[in-house]
Residue, then its C-alpha position, 0 to 999 in steps of 0.5 A: m395296487v398303485q393308484i392311477d388317475a386320468v387327467l385327459p381326455v376326462p379327469v377320473r380318479d383311481l382307475d381300475d384295470d378295465a378303465i385303463a384298458a378302455a382308455y388305451q383302446a379308445d383311438a386304435v381305429r385302424s387295423p393293423w395298429l402299431r403301438v410303441n411303449f417307452v419310459s424316459s426320465i424328464d430330461g430325456a434319458a432312455t435308461a438308468d444304469g444302462l437299463s430302461a427298467g431303472l426308470g420304471g415305477d409301479a404305475d409304469h409297470r401296471v400300465f405296461g402289463i395292461l398294454r401287453r394284455l391288449s396286444d396280439v403280438v409283443l414286438v421287441a428287437s433282440g438287443t433289448v431282449l438280451a440287455e433287459g433279460y427277457g424271458p418267455m412271454v407269459l402273462d399272469d392268470e388275471s390277464v389270461a382270463w381278461r383276454q379270453a373274456h374279450g375274445l383274444q387268445a390266452q397269450p400274445v405272441f412274442a416276436i423278436v426282430t434280429g438281423r444277426l440271429d444272435l439268440d439261443p434256441t435252447s433259451a427259455i424264451f423258446t422252450d417255455a413259450p406258451v405260444r410259438p414265438i416269431i423271429v423277424t429277420t432278413a433274407s441275408s441273415p445267417a443260414g445256420p442260426r436261421a435254421a436252428l431258430a426255425k425249429v423253435a419259432d416261426v421265421l418271417i423274412c421282411g427285407e433283403t439286408e434290413v428289416e423292412p417295417v412295412s413288410m413286417v407289419q403287413q406279414l404280422a397282420a396277415r397272421g391275424l396279429a394286427r394289434i402290435h405292441c412294440e417295446g423297443g429298443p431305440s434303434f428299432f423305434g427309429s426304423l419304425l419312425d423312418a418308415d412311418v408305421v407308428d400309430e401310437l406312442c405310450l410314454t411314461l415320464s419318470p420323475l427323475l433327472e438322469a443326465g449321464a450318457s444315456g441315449r434317447i428313446a429313438h434314434s436313426a440316421t435320418a430326421d423326419s418330423r412326425s406330427m402326433n396328437l395328445a390322446g390321453v394323460l394319466h398320472s400317479g404321484d409324480t409320474l406321467l403316463l402320456r399317450y400320443t396317436r399319429a396325426r395322419 
């Protein structure tokens, strides 16, 4: 297992999974709590060869798995689900045992955000899901695909023509899914920032200079600065794993 050390708030060498989990739970003081997780090159690229997976290393993958372990729901926009080749949301046996020992359901819920409903209801995302997934969409989404997806997932209507993040967070929390872990993508992250619902950003800095035409981890039509506090720093070799919480 790749070694991960803590730098802030307290230097500690060779953290085990429980210590990493405790570090990422330390500042989740509100309910609901929306955490966003991304990886970036040190020159700001959000992808390598078109995929975020091209930037992640062993340390990023280890923390990525622990963050899923801590969540009630894993939230992803459909564009990222399709581009990154997501399958059903199934955690490994070790994570399941950890969750059950800590009073959580065996598996988190997989929630997919989509206005176009461009998902195949016969895909393994739905047919092999250990927990019924959720589709987050709008009232104006196409009725036919919505009806088809409603047979294999719960459908949440969160807005008329655009998904409204505040409504989405409230509806997830009302279902008991208050620990929300978002894995992208950049446009969806931008909408969450516009609505000011992001409580935490977990950012892995991959030790690469990528250049190219890759976009940023967040983008939207507006720009409105959000102050964040540096809550934790881990490192593994030349990789930094940063945790920022919203300064409210």
